[in-house]
C-alpha positions, 0 to 999 in steps of 0.5 A: 140724778142718774144714781137715784133713778138707778136706785129706784129701778133696783128697788122696784125690780121684783124679778127675783122675789118669786124665786125667793118665795118658792125657796122659802115655801119649799123649805117650809114644806120639807121642814114640816115633812121632817117634823111629821115623820119625827112624830109619826115614826114611833107609831108606825114602828109599833104598828108594824111590829103588831102586824108582824106578831099577828101574821106570825101567829096565824096558822095556815090550813092546808085542808078543806075540813 
């Protein structure tokens, strides 16, 4: 009988379940961030190259004509 009571107490104990939930949730968020970075990185690189080209071609006027 004592073994069954111990087994039921162990089965109903949920003190570590919250930690497991947070670990899974954090891992999902990190995985989602990595996936978003993989999708967006190419566009960001192209956009930064376009900005560099535009800024390099700008002429700075040194007079108030």
